[in-house]
ZAVOSE-317533 format. One record per residue (C-alpha): residue number from 0; residue in three letters; chain; x negated, y negated, z. Coordinates in Angstrom, 2 decimals, always signed. Layout:
N
@num NUM; residuo Ala; cadena A; c1 X; c2 Y; c3 Z;
...
***
This chain:
325
@num 0; residuo Met; cadena A; c1 +0.49; c2 +33.32; c3 -8.57;
@num 1; residuo Asp; cadena A; c1 +2.29; c2 +31.25; c3 -5.98;
@num 2; residuo Arg; cadena A; c1 +1.39; c2 +27.69; c3 -5.18;
@num 3; residuo Asp; cadena A; c1 +3.26; c2 +25.79; c3 -2.47;
@num 4; residuo Glu; cadena A; c1 +2.31; c2 +22.20; c3 -1.72;
@num 5; residuo His; cadena A; c1 +4.33; c2 +20.31; c3 +0.90;
@num 6; residuo His; cadena A; c1 +4.29; c2 +16.54; c3 +1.16;
@num 7; residuo Leu; cadena A; c1 +6.57; c2 +14.15; c3 +3.00;
@num 8; residuo Leu; cadena A; c1 +9.22; c2 +12.28; c3 +1.02;
@num 9; residuo Glu; cadena A; c1 +8.99; c2 +14.26; c3 -2.22;
@num 10; residuo Glu; cadena A; c1 +10.56; c2 +13.67; c3 -5.57;
@num 11; residuo Gly; cadena A; c1 +12.58; c2 +16.50; c3 -7.00;
@num 12; residuo Pro; cadena A; c1 +10.96; c2 +19.85; c3 -7.84;
@num 13; residuo Leu; cadena A; c1 +8.97; c2 +20.31; c3 -11.01;
@num 14; residuo Glu; cadena A; c1 +10.27; c2 +22.44; c3 -13.81;
@num 15; residuo Arg; cadena A; c1 +10.08; c2 +26.20; c3 -13.66;
@num 16; residuo Phe; cadena A; c1 +7.75; c2 +27.71; c3 -16.25;
@num 17; residuo Lys; cadena A; c1 +8.26; c2 +31.31; c3 -17.22;
@num 18; residuo Gly; cadena A; c1 +6.12; c2 +33.61; c3 -19.27;
@num 19; residuo Ala; cadena A; c1 +5.92; c2 +37.23; c3 -20.15;
@num 20; residuo Thr; cadena A; c1 +3.66; c2 +38.17; c3 -17.28;
@num 21; residuo Leu; cadena A; c1 +3.35; c2 +35.03; c3 -15.19;
@num 22; residuo Gln; cadena A; c1 +5.88; c2 +33.05; c3 -13.19;
@num 23; residuo Ile; cadena A; c1 +5.25; c2 +29.91; c3 -11.18;
@num 24; residuo Lys; cadena A; c1 +7.71; c2 +28.99; c3 -8.46;
@num 25; residuo Gln; cadena A; c1 +9.20; c2 +25.55; c3 -8.06;
@num 26; residuo Asp; cadena A; c1 +6.57; c2 +23.04; c3 -7.15;
@num 27; residuo Gln; cadena A; c1 +6.97; c2 +19.63; c3 -5.56;
@num 28; residuo Thr; cadena A; c1 +4.93; c2 +16.49; c3 -5.95;
@num 29; residuo Ser; cadena A; c1 +4.54; c2 +13.57; c3 -3.61;
@num 30; residuo Arg; cadena A; c1 +6.69; c2 +10.51; c3 -3.98;
@num 31; residuo Ser; cadena A; c1 +5.03; c2 +7.55; c3 -5.64;
@num 32; residuo Pro; cadena A; c1 +5.05; c2 +4.31; c3 -3.66;
@num 33; residuo Ser; cadena A; c1 +7.10; c2 +2.52; c3 -6.30;
@num 34; residuo Thr; cadena A; c1 +10.07; c2 +4.88; c3 -6.16;
@num 35; residuo Cys; cadena A; c1 +12.58; c2 +5.67; c3 -3.46;
@num 36; residuo Gly; cadena A; c1 +12.53; c2 +9.36; c3 -2.71;
@num 37; residuo Gly; cadena A; c1 +13.53; c2 +11.60; c3 +0.11;
@num 38; residuo Leu; cadena A; c1 +12.94; c2 +14.97; c3 +1.68;
@num 39; residuo Ser; cadena A; c1 +14.12; c2 +17.86; c3 -0.43;
@num 40; residuo Pro; cadena A; c1 +16.19; c2 +20.59; c3 +1.24;
@num 41; residuo Glu; cadena A; c1 +13.31; c2 +23.03; c3 +0.76;
@num 42; residuo Asn; cadena A; c1 +10.87; c2 +20.77; c3 +2.57;
@num 43; residuo Lys; cadena A; c1 +13.33; c2 +20.13; c3 +5.40;
@num 44; residuo Ala; cadena A; c1 +13.61; c2 +23.86; c3 +5.90;
@num 45; residuo Ser; cadena A; c1 +9.83; c2 +24.17; c3 +6.12;
@num 46; residuo Lys; cadena A; c1 +9.85; c2 +21.71; c3 +9.04;
@num 47; residuo Ser; cadena A; c1 +12.46; c2 +23.64; c3 +10.95;
@num 48; residuo Lys; cadena A; c1 +12.92; c2 +23.81; c3 +14.68;
@num 49; residuo Gly; cadena A; c1 +9.88; c2 +25.07; c3 +16.55;
@num 50; residuo Thr; cadena A; c1 +7.36; c2 +24.89; c3 +13.71;
@num 51; residuo Leu; cadena A; c1 +5.96; c2 +21.51; c3 +14.66;
@num 52; residuo Cys; cadena A; c1 +6.67; c2 +21.20; c3 +18.37;
@num 53; residuo Pro; cadena A; c1 +3.44; c2 +21.53; c3 +20.39;
@num 54; residuo Met; cadena A; c1 +5.27; c2 +21.89; c3 +23.72;
@num 55; residuo Pro; cadena A; c1 +8.82; c2 +23.25; c3 +23.28;
@num 56; residuo Val; cadena A; c1 +11.40; c2 +21.73; c3 +25.60;
@num 57; residuo Gly; cadena A; c1 +13.46; c2 +24.27; c3 +27.50;
@num 58; residuo Glu; cadena A; c1 +17.10; c2 +23.91; c3 +28.48;
@num 59; residuo Leu; cadena A; c1 +16.40; c2 +22.86; c3 +32.06;
@num 60; residuo Glu; cadena A; c1 +13.62; c2 +20.46; c3 +31.08;
@num 61; residuo Ala; cadena A; c1 +15.78; c2 +18.89; c3 +28.37;
@num 62; residuo Arg; cadena A; c1 +18.42; c2 +18.01; c3 +30.95;
@num 63; residuo Glu; cadena A; c1 +15.83; c2 +15.99; c3 +32.85;
@num 64; residuo Tyr; cadena A; c1 +15.70; c2 +13.48; c3 +29.98;
@num 65; residuo Phe; cadena A; c1 +18.32; c2 +10.80; c3 +30.48;
@num 66; residuo Ser; cadena A; c1 +18.37; c2 +10.38; c3 +26.71;
@num 67; residuo Ser; cadena A; c1 +19.69; c2 +13.94; c3 +26.36;
@num 68; residuo Arg; cadena A; c1 +23.15; c2 +12.46; c3 +26.98;
@num 69; residuo Asp; cadena A; c1 +24.45; c2 +11.52; c3 +23.55;
@num 70; residuo Ser; cadena A; c1 +26.98; c2 +9.05; c3 +24.93;
@num 71; residuo Leu; cadena A; c1 +24.20; c2 +7.20; c3 +26.77;
@num 72; residuo Val; cadena A; c1 +22.05; c2 +6.93; c3 +23.65;
@num 73; residuo Asn; cadena A; c1 +25.01; c2 +5.74; c3 +21.58;
@num 74; residuo Ser; cadena A; c1 +25.88; c2 +3.03; c3 +24.09;
@num 75; residuo Ala; cadena A; c1 +22.22; c2 +1.93; c3 +24.25;
@num 76; residuo Ile; cadena A; c1 +22.10; c2 +1.62; c3 +20.46;
@num 77; residuo Asp; cadena A; c1 +25.33; c2 -0.38; c3 +20.38;
@num 78; residuo Glu; cadena A; c1 +24.07; c2 -2.71; c3 +23.11;
@num 79; residuo Cys; cadena A; c1 +20.74; c2 -3.37; c3 +21.39;
@num 80; residuo Val; cadena A; c1 +22.43; c2 -3.99; c3 +18.05;
@num 81; residuo Arg; cadena A; c1 +24.73; c2 -6.50; c3 +19.67;
@num 82; residuo Leu; cadena A; c1 +21.93; c2 -8.28; c3 +21.55;
@num 83; residuo Phe; cadena A; c1 +19.03; c2 -8.33; c3 +19.13;
@num 84; residuo Ile; cadena A; c1 +20.21; c2 -7.93; c3 +15.54;
@num 85; residuo Asn; cadena A; c1 +21.50; c2 -10.93; c3 +13.62;
@num 86; residuo Pro; cadena A; c1 +23.22; c2 -9.74; c3 +10.42;
@num 87; residuo Glu; cadena A; c1 +22.61; c2 -13.09; c3 +8.71;
@num 88; residuo Leu; cadena A; c1 +18.83; c2 -12.98; c3 +9.32;
@num 89; residuo Asp; cadena A; c1 +18.08; c2 -9.27; c3 +9.60;
@num 90; residuo Gly; cadena A; c1 +20.56; c2 -7.91; c3 +7.08;
@num 91; residuo Asp; cadena A; c1 +22.54; c2 -4.68; c3 +7.34;
@num 92; residuo Leu; cadena A; c1 +21.52; c2 -1.97; c3 +9.77;
@num 93; residuo Leu; cadena A; c1 +19.97; c2 +0.97; c3 +7.88;
@num 94; residuo Gly; cadena A; c1 +19.46; c2 +3.26; c3 +10.84;
@num 95; residuo Ala; cadena A; c1 +18.60; c2 +3.68; c3 +14.51;
@num 96; residuo Trp; cadena A; c1 +16.32; c2 +6.31; c3 +16.03;
@num 97; residuo Leu; cadena A; c1 +15.02; c2 +7.41; c3 +19.40;
@num 98; residuo Leu; cadena A; c1 +11.38; c2 +8.29; c3 +18.73;
@num 99; residuo Thr; cadena A; c1 +8.07; c2 +8.78; c3 +20.48;
@num 100; residuo Glu; cadena A; c1 +5.73; c2 +5.84; c3 +20.09;
@num 101; residuo Ile; cadena A; c1 +1.99; c2 +6.57; c3 +20.36;
@num 102; residuo Ser; cadena A; c1 -0.11; c2 +3.68; c3 +21.57;
@num 103; residuo Leu; cadena A; c1 -3.72; c2 +2.90; c3 +20.70;
@num 104; residuo Trp; cadena A; c1 -4.63; c2 +4.71; c3 +23.91;
@num 105; residuo Asp; cadena A; c1 -2.80; c2 +7.87; c3 +22.75;
@num 106; residuo Thr; cadena A; c1 -0.06; c2 +7.54; c3 +25.36;
@num 107; residuo Glu; cadena A; c1 +3.44; c2 +8.63; c3 +24.38;
@num 108; residuo Lys; cadena A; c1 +6.38; c2 +6.34; c3 +25.08;
@num 109; residuo Glu; cadena A; c1 +10.11; c2 +6.65; c3 +24.48;
@num 110; residuo Arg; cadena A; c1 +11.37; c2 +3.90; c3 +22.17;
@num 111; residuo Leu; cadena A; c1 +14.51; c2 +2.95; c3 +20.32;
@num 112; residuo Val; cadena A; c1 +13.66; c2 +1.96; c3 +16.74;
@num 113; residuo Phe; cadena A; c1 +16.04; c2 -0.05; c3 +14.54;
@num 114; residuo Leu; cadena A; c1 +15.65; c2 -0.62; c3 +10.82;
@num 115; residuo Thr; cadena A; c1 +17.52; c2 -3.28; c3 +8.88;
@num 116; residuo Cys; cadena A; c1 +17.17; c2 -4.58; c3 +5.34;
@num 117; residuo His; cadena A; c1 +14.67; c2 -7.21; c3 +6.48;
@num 118; residuo Ser; cadena A; c1 +13.33; c2 -6.19; c3 +9.90;
@num 119; residuo Leu; cadena A; c1 +11.89; c2 -3.41; c3 +12.01;
@num 120; residuo Met; cadena A; c1 +12.74; c2 -3.67; c3 +15.70;
@num 121; residuo Ile; cadena A; c1 +11.31; c2 -1.66; c3 +18.60;
@num 122; residuo Val; cadena A; c1 +13.10; c2 -1.65; c3 +21.96;
@num 123; residuo Lys; cadena A; c1 +11.95; c2 -0.29; c3 +25.30;
@num 124; residuo Tyr; cadena A; c1 +15.24; c2 +0.76; c3 +26.87;
@num 125; residuo Asp; cadena A; c1 +15.69; c2 +1.88; c3 +30.46;
@num 126; residuo Phe; cadena A; c1 +18.10; c2 +4.82; c3 +30.24;
@num 127; residuo Ile; cadena A; c1 +18.33; c2 +4.94; c3 +34.05;
@num 128; residuo Thr; cadena A; c1 +19.54; c2 +1.40; c3 +34.68;
@num 129; residuo Thr; cadena A; c1 +20.99; c2 +1.21; c3 +31.13;
@num 130; residuo Arg; cadena A; c1 +19.39; c2 -2.05; c3 +30.09;
@num 131; residuo Pro; cadena A; c1 +16.73; c2 -3.13; c3 +27.57;
@num 132; residuo Leu; cadena A; c1 +13.40; c2 -4.08; c3 +29.11;
@num 133; residuo Glu; cadena A; c1 +11.53; c2 -5.55; c3 +26.14;
@num 134; residuo His; cadena A; c1 +11.75; c2 -5.68; c3 +22.38;
@num 135; residuo Gln; cadena A; c1 +9.61; c2 -6.51; c3 +19.37;
@num 136; residuo Lys; cadena A; c1 +10.78; c2 -7.48; c3 +15.88;
@num 137; residuo Val; cadena A; c1 +8.63; c2 -7.24; c3 +12.75;
@num 138; residuo Ser; cadena A; c1 +9.61; c2 -8.58; c3 +9.34;
@num 139; residuo Leu; cadena A; c1 +9.40; c2 -5.93; c3 +6.62;
@num 140; residuo Ser; cadena A; c1 +7.80; c2 -8.49; c3 +4.32;
@num 141; residuo Cys; cadena A; c1 +4.76; c2 -8.47; c3 +6.66;
@num 142; residuo Val; cadena A; c1 +4.26; c2 -4.70; c3 +6.55;
@num 143; residuo Asp; cadena A; c1 +1.50; c2 -3.99; c3 +4.01;
@num 144; residuo Thr; cadena A; c1 +0.61; c2 -0.33; c3 +4.65;
@num 145; residuo Val; cadena A; c1 +2.47; c2 +2.82; c3 +5.72;
@num 146; residuo Val; cadena A; c1 +0.68; c2 +6.10; c3 +6.42;
@num 147; residuo Val; cadena A; c1 +2.62; c2 +9.37; c3 +6.61;
@num 148; residuo Gly; cadena A; c1 +0.97; c2 +12.61; c3 +7.65;
@num 149; residuo Glu; cadena A; c1 -0.21; c2 +14.88; c3 +10.43;
@num 150; residuo Leu; cadena A; c1 -1.50; c2 +13.36; c3 +13.65;
@num 151; residuo Ile; cadena A; c1 -5.12; c2 +14.36; c3 +14.18;
@num 152; residuo Tyr; cadena A; c1 -8.07; c2 +13.45; c3 +16.39;
@num 153; residuo Pro; cadena A; c1 -11.61; c2 +12.52; c3 +15.26;
@num 154; residuo Pro; cadena A; c1 -14.09; c2 +15.41; c3 +14.85;
@num 155; residuo Gly; cadena A; c1 -15.94; c2 +14.60; c3 +18.08;
@num 156; residuo Ser; cadena A; c1 -12.82; c2 +14.21; c3 +20.23;
@num 157; residuo Met; cadena A; c1 -12.48; c2 +16.25; c3 +23.43;
@num 158; residuo Val; cadena A; c1 -8.70; c2 +15.91; c3 +23.53;
@num 159; residuo Pro; cadena A; c1 -7.84; c2 +19.17; c3 +21.70;
@num 160; residuo Arg; cadena A; c1 -10.21; c2 +21.08; c3 +24.00;
@num 161; residuo Leu; cadena A; c1 -8.72; c2 +19.48; c3 +27.11;
@num 162; residuo Asn; cadena A; c1 -5.23; c2 +20.34; c3 +25.84;
@num 163; residuo Gly; cadena A; c1 -6.31; c2 +23.93; c3 +25.37;
@num 164; residuo Leu; cadena A; c1 -7.80; c2 +24.05; c3 +28.85;
@num 165; residuo Ala; cadena A; c1 -4.62; c2 +22.62; c3 +30.36;
@num 166; residuo Asn; cadena A; c1 -2.50; c2 +25.18; c3 +28.50;
@num 167; residuo Gly; cadena A; c1 -4.75; c2 +27.98; c3 +29.68;
@num 168; residuo Val; cadena A; c1 -4.48; c2 +26.90; c3 +33.31;
@num 169; residuo Met; cadena A; c1 -0.70; c2 +26.66; c3 +32.99;
@num 170; residuo Ser; cadena A; c1 -0.50; c2 +30.15; c3 +31.49;
@num 171; residuo Val; cadena A; c1 -2.55; c2 +31.54; c3 +34.39;
@num 172; residuo Val; cadena A; c1 -0.33; c2 +29.80; c3 +36.95;
@num 173; residuo Lys; cadena A; c1 +2.83; c2 +31.07; c3 +35.28;
@num 174; residuo Gly; cadena A; c1 +1.46; c2 +34.57; c3 +34.75;
@num 175; residuo Cys; cadena A; c1 -0.03; c2 +35.09; c3 +38.20;
@num 176; residuo Leu; cadena A; c1 +2.33; c2 +33.13; c3 +40.44;
@num 177; residuo Leu; cadena A; c1 +5.66; c2 +32.43; c3 +38.80;
@num 178; residuo Arg; cadena A; c1 +6.11; c2 +35.67; c3 +36.87;
@num 179; residuo Pro; cadena A; c1 +5.82; c2 +37.99; c3 +39.93;
@num 180; residuo Leu; cadena A; c1 +8.38; c2 +35.88; c3 +41.75;
@num 181; residuo Gln; cadena A; c1 +10.74; c2 +36.02; c3 +38.80;
@num 182; residuo Glu; cadena A; c1 +10.36; c2 +39.80; c3 +38.59;
@num 183; residuo Arg; cadena A; c1 +11.02; c2 +40.14; c3 +42.30;
@num 184; residuo Trp; cadena A; c1 +14.21; c2 +38.10; c3 +42.14;
@num 185; residuo Ala; cadena A; c1 +15.45; c2 +39.57; c3 +38.89;
@num 186; residuo Ser; cadena A; c1 +17.30; c2 +42.87; c3 +38.61;
@num 187; residuo Ser; cadena A; c1 +15.42; c2 +46.02; c3 +37.64;
@num 188; residuo Glu; cadena A; c1 +16.90; c2 +45.93; c3 +34.14;
@num 189; residuo Asp; cadena A; c1 +15.84; c2 +42.31; c3 +33.61;
@num 190; residuo Ala; cadena A; c1 +12.39; c2 +43.05; c3 +35.01;
@num 191; residuo Glu; cadena A; c1 +11.94; c2 +45.95; c3 +32.59;
@num 192; residuo Glu; cadena A; c1 +13.03; c2 +43.73; c3 +29.70;
@num 193; residuo Asn; cadena A; c1 +10.57; c2 +41.00; c3 +30.73;
@num 194; residuo Leu; cadena A; c1 +7.81; c2 +43.61; c3 +31.01;
@num 195; residuo Asn; cadena A; c1 +8.50; c2 +44.74; c3 +27.47;
@num 196; residuo His; cadena A; c1 +8.07; c2 +41.17; c3 +26.23;
@num 197; residuo Gln; cadena A; c1 +4.70; c2 +40.72; c3 +27.95;
@num 198; residuo His; cadena A; c1 +2.20; c2 +41.58; c3 +25.25;
@num 199; residuo Ser; cadena A; c1 -0.72; c2 +39.43; c3 +26.37;
@num 200; residuo Ser; cadena A; c1 -2.63; c2 +38.59; c3 +29.50;
@num 201; residuo Pro; cadena A; c1 -2.61; c2 +34.99; c3 +30.77;
@num 202; residuo Phe; cadena A; c1 -6.42; c2 +35.21; c3 +30.96;
@num 203; residuo Glu; cadena A; c1 -6.87; c2 +35.80; c3 +27.22;
@num 204; residuo Phe; cadena A; c1 -9.21; c2 +33.38; c3 +25.52;
@num 205; residuo Val; cadena A; c1 -6.59; c2 +32.40; c3 +22.97;
@num 206; residuo Asn; cadena A; c1 -4.68; c2 +30.59; c3 +25.72;
@num 207; residuo Phe; cadena A; c1 -7.66; c2 +28.28; c3 +26.26;
@num 208; residuo Glu; cadena A; c1 -8.41; c2 +27.51; c3 +22.62;
@num 209; residuo Ala; cadena A; c1 -8.39; c2 +23.90; c3 +21.45;
@num 210; residuo Arg; cadena A; c1 -4.92; c2 +22.67; c3 +20.58;
@num 211; residuo Pro; cadena A; c1 -4.38; c2 +19.92; c3 +18.01;
@num 212; residuo Arg; cadena A; c1 -1.19; c2 +17.91; c3 +18.08;
@num 213; residuo Asn; cadena A; c1 +0.29; c2 +19.86; c3 +15.15;
@num 214; residuo Val; cadena A; c1 +2.98; c2 +17.22; c3 +14.55;
@num 215; residuo Arg; cadena A; c1 +3.63; c2 +14.77; c3 +11.77;
@num 216; residuo Gly; cadena A; c1 +4.07; c2 +11.06; c3 +12.21;
@num 217; residuo Val; cadena A; c1 +4.31; c2 +7.71; c3 +10.48;
@num 218; residuo Arg; cadena A; c1 +2.22; c2 +4.58; c3 +11.02;
@num 219; residuo Ala; cadena A; c1 +3.22; c2 +1.11; c3 +9.83;
@num 220; residuo Met; cadena A; c1 +0.60; c2 -1.66; c3 +9.70;
@num 221; residuo Trp; cadena A; c1 +0.79; c2 -5.40; c3 +9.07;
@num 222; residuo Asn; cadena A; c1 -2.88; c2 -6.36; c3 +9.59;
@num 223; residuo Lys; cadena A; c1 -3.60; c2 -7.12; c3 +5.88;
@num 224; residuo Gly; cadena A; c1 -6.20; c2 -4.34; c3 +5.81;
@num 225; residuo Glu; cadena A; c1 -8.38; c2 -6.01; c3 +8.44;
@num 226; residuo Pro; cadena A; c1 -9.75; c2 -4.01; c3 +11.42;
@num 227; residuo Leu; cadena A; c1 -8.38; c2 -4.68; c3 +14.86;
@num 228; residuo Pro; cadena A; c1 -10.42; c2 -7.19; c3 +16.86;
@num 229; residuo Phe; cadena A; c1 -12.24; c2 -6.00; c3 +19.95;
@num 230; residuo Thr; cadena A; c1 -9.95; c2 -7.96; c3 +22.29;
@num 231; residuo Lys; cadena A; c1 -6.88; c2 -6.10; c3 +21.03;
@num 232; residuo Arg; cadena A; c1 -8.34; c2 -2.63; c3 +20.53;
@num 233; residuo Trp; cadena A; c1 -9.69; c2 -2.37; c3 +24.09;
@num 234; residuo Asn; cadena A; c1 -7.00; c2 -4.30; c3 +25.95;
@num 235; residuo Pro; cadena A; c1 -4.37; c2 -1.84; c3 +27.27;
@num 236; residuo Phe; cadena A; c1 -2.05; c2 -4.69; c3 +28.26;
@num 237; residuo Thr; cadena A; c1 -1.79; c2 -6.49; c3 +24.92;
@num 238; residuo Asn; cadena A; c1 +1.45; c2 -6.32; c3 +22.97;
@num 239; residuo Glu; cadena A; c1 +0.09; c2 -8.07; c3 +19.88;
@num 240; residuo Val; cadena A; c1 -1.14; c2 -4.98; c3 +18.02;
@num 241; residuo Pro; cadena A; c1 -0.37; c2 -5.20; c3 +14.27;
@num 242; residuo Leu; cadena A; c1 +0.58; c2 -1.54; c3 +13.90;
@num 243; residuo Cys; cadena A; c1 +2.92; c2 +1.08; c3 +15.33;
@num 244; residuo Thr; cadena A; c1 +2.72; c2 +4.88; c3 +15.26;
@num 245; residuo Tyr; cadena A; c1 +5.67; c2 +7.22; c3 +15.76;
@num 246; residuo Thr; cadena A; c1 +6.41; c2 +10.90; c3 +15.92;
@num 247; residuo Ser; cadena A; c1 +9.61; c2 +12.81; c3 +16.66;
@num 248; residuo His; cadena A; c1 +11.19; c2 +12.76; c3 +20.11;
@num 249; residuo Pro; cadena A; c1 +10.73; c2 +15.99; c3 +22.17;
@num 250; residuo Leu; cadena A; c1 +14.51; c2 +16.49; c3 +22.21;
@num 251; residuo Leu; cadena A; c1 +14.51; c2 +17.06; c3 +18.45;
@num 252; residuo Trp; cadena A; c1 +13.43; c2 +20.67; c3 +18.91;
@num 253; residuo His; cadena A; c1 +15.92; c2 +21.22; c3 +21.71;
@num 254; residuo Lys; cadena A; c1 +18.96; c2 +19.83; c3 +19.95;
@num 255; residuo Gly; cadena A; c1 +17.99; c2 +21.18; c3 +16.54;
@num 256; residuo Asn; cadena A; c1 +16.86; c2 +19.43; c3 +13.39;
@num 257; residuo Asn; cadena A; c1 +20.27; c2 +19.04; c3 +11.79;
@num 258; residuo Glu; cadena A; c1 +22.09; c2 +16.12; c3 +10.26;
@num 259; residuo Gly; cadena A; c1 +23.73; c2 +15.14; c3 +13.52;
@num 260; residuo Asn; cadena A; c1 +20.41; c2 +14.79; c3 +15.36;
@num 261; residuo Thr; cadena A; c1 +18.34; c2 +12.89; c3 +12.82;
@num 262; residuo Arg; cadena A; c1 +18.07; c2 +10.06; c3 +15.33;
@num 263; residuo Phe; cadena A; c1 +15.23; c2 +12.04; c3 +16.97;
@num 264; residuo Asp; cadena A; c1 +13.48; c2 +12.89; c3 +13.69;
@num 265; residuo Val; cadena A; c1 +10.50; c2 +10.86; c3 +12.45;
@num 266; residuo Glu; cadena A; c1 +10.96; c2 +12.35; c3 +8.96;
@num 267; residuo Ser; cadena A; c1 +14.32; c2 +10.61; c3 +8.67;
@num 268; residuo Phe; cadena A; c1 +12.80; c2 +7.34; c3 +9.87;
@num 269; residuo Ala; cadena A; c1 +9.93; c2 +7.57; c3 +7.36;
@num 270; residuo Glu; cadena A; c1 +12.36; c2 +8.15; c3 +4.53;
@num 271; residuo Arg; cadena A; c1 +14.48; c2 +5.11; c3 +5.39;
@num 272; residuo Leu; cadena A; c1 +11.44; c2 +2.93; c3 +6.11;
@num 273; residuo Thr; cadena A; c1 +9.84; c2 +3.53; c3 +2.71;
@num 274; residuo Phe; cadena A; c1 +13.18; c2 +2.89; c3 +1.04;
@num 275; residuo Ala; cadena A; c1 +13.61; c2 -0.44; c3 +2.87;
@num 276; residuo Leu; cadena A; c1 +10.04; c2 -1.51; c3 +2.04;
@num 277; residuo Asp; cadena A; c1 +10.56; c2 -0.73; c3 -1.64;
@num 278; residuo Gln; cadena A; c1 +13.73; c2 -2.81; c3 -1.70;
@num 279; residuo Thr; cadena A; c1 +12.04; c2 -5.68; c3 +0.15;
@num 280; residuo Ser; cadena A; c1 +9.17; c2 -5.87; c3 -2.33;
@num 281; residuo Val; cadena A; c1 +11.58; c2 -5.79; c3 -5.28;
@num 282; residuo Asn; cadena A; c1 +13.95; c2 -8.42; c3 -3.88;
@num 283; residuo Asn; cadena A; c1 +11.22; c2 -10.81; c3 -2.71;
@num 284; residuo Gly; cadena A; c1 +8.85; c2 -10.30; c3 -5.63;
@num 285; residuo Asn; cadena A; c1 +6.04; c2 -9.28; c3 -3.28;
@num 286; residuo Pro; cadena A; c1 +3.36; c2 -6.69; c3 -4.11;
@num 287; residuo Pro; cadena A; c1 +4.60; c2 -3.19; c3 -3.26;
@num 288; residuo Cys; cadena A; c1 +3.75; c2 -1.86; c3 +0.16;
@num 289; residuo Lys; cadena A; c1 +0.89; c2 +0.64; c3 +0.07;
@num 290; residuo Ile; cadena A; c1 +2.11; c2 +4.10; c3 +1.11;
@num 291; residuo Asp; cadena A; c1 -0.54; c2 +6.72; c3 +1.86;
@num 292; residuo Tyr; cadena A; c1 +0.05; c2 +10.41; c3 +2.49;
@num 293; residuo Gln; cadena A; c1 -2.87; c2 +11.48; c3 +4.62;
@num 294; residuo Pro; cadena A; c1 -3.65; c2 +12.44; c3 +8.24;
@num 295; residuo Ile; cadena A; c1 -3.16; c2 +9.74; c3 +10.86;
@num 296; residuo Val; cadena A; c1 -6.26; c2 +9.54; c3 +13.04;
@num 297; residuo Leu; cadena A; c1 -5.71; c2 +8.85; c3 +16.75;
@num 298; residuo Gln; cadena A; c1 -8.91; c2 +7.25; c3 +18.05;
@num 299; residuo Asn; cadena A; c1 -9.06; c2 +9.11; c3 +21.33;
@num 300; residuo Tyr; cadena A; c1 -12.33; c2 +10.84; c3 +22.25;
@num 301; residuo Val; cadena A; c1 -12.09; c2 +11.65; c3 +25.97;
@num 302; residuo Gly; cadena A; c1 -8.38; c2 +11.42; c3 +26.68;
@num 303; residuo Ile; cadena A; c1 -8.18; c2 +12.36; c3 +30.36;
@num 304; residuo Gly; cadena A; c1 -5.84; c2 +9.47; c3 +31.12;
@num 305; residuo Ser; cadena A; c1 -3.62; c2 +10.14; c3 +28.12;
@num 306; residuo Leu; cadena A; c1 -3.59; c2 +13.88; c3 +28.92;
@num 307; residuo Ile; cadena A; c1 -2.25; c2 +13.23; c3 +32.42;
@num 308; residuo His; cadena A; c1 +0.20; c2 +10.64; c3 +31.10;
@num 309; residuo Asn; cadena A; c1 +1.57; c2 +12.80; c3 +28.29;
@num 310; residuo Arg; cadena A; c1 +1.62; c2 +16.08; c3 +30.22;
@num 311; residuo Asn; cadena A; c1 +3.86; c2 +14.50; c3 +32.84;
@num 312; residuo Ala; cadena A; c1 +5.92; c2 +12.60; c3 +30.25;
@num 313; residuo Leu; cadena A; c1 +5.38; c2 +9.35; c3 +32.15;
@num 314; residuo Gly; cadena A; c1 +6.47; c2 +7.35; c3 +29.10;
@num 315; residuo Phe; cadena A; c1 +9.94; c2 +8.92; c3 +29.14;
@num 316; residuo Phe; cadena A; c1 +12.85; c2 +8.20; c3 +31.46;
@num 317; residuo Lys; cadena A; c1 +13.42; c2 +11.46; c3 +33.30;
@num 318; residuo Ser; cadena A; c1 +14.81; c2 +12.85; c3 +36.51;
@num 319; residuo Arg; cadena A; c1 +11.81; c2 +14.01; c3 +38.55;
@num 320; residuo Gly; cadena A; c1 +13.20; c2 +15.75; c3 +41.59;
@num 321; residuo Lys; cadena A; c1 +14.34; c2 +13.15; c3 +44.08;
@num 322; residuo Phe; cadena A; c1 +12.96; c2 +10.36; c3 +41.88;
@num 323; residuo Ser; cadena A; c1 +13.87; c2 +9.08; c3 +38.44;
@num 324; residuo Phe; cadena A; c1 +11.53; c2 +6.95; c3 +36.34;
***
């Protein structure tokens, strides 16, 4: 009998029990909020490249992201550290990441995230003009809840169905328009190879099935357990929302989920964040931050605006033909 349970930020594996006729493989249990754990190598392997990415980024598309240039990201991090982080007030820098922030309206935005011993800082950085546009700093002592898990939509949401419809339309366009042109321009040998790889029709129903996000994320909240007021929940222009939600940057699956590219990985950020919150509660004598391992619900029911926004990556700084924004 095999039993595999995967959670984020596990402790070490349980013991291996052996018997005469029964063997149970190594099991893993979730990390308790009062301890400082991390991802085990086995769990990292289970979240390998391509397993969680809903829309894989190809080589040409990856080059359109200005943040695909490592030197540019490094210089942006150095500039923000110099401008916004005070070592005497914020403490030592624990890490810096380039992640995807998901707003209350389910729109994805590219953000630099900095974590120090005492603060969490979010920076909107313009990678085209190479300058920070706005920043927000939150004291870790104010964060009372962290949720780690898969990003999901409410049961009555139309967003997964709209995503499936959009994917189906794209598959039809690629299969009926782009593929014949590629076969015409390609050599006969390449065309035969592409034909061998075509095992399904673009009109198959599976291409139009509802598509959930199928990605994991982390949400930090500092609202003391109180619901968001109406004026903040339904105001798309407010910046005073006492929570933030992040998932991995699209470039994570292009560059590979290895140690050198953890700056794009939300798993790495979640690990460091829970560690910093544990240390903050111990040092300040505050109650421990509540850490839940459960799905993160995105309250988006119709989602036409967010679908257009996210499909065109309008929250990311990219080269878009003759324009860059």
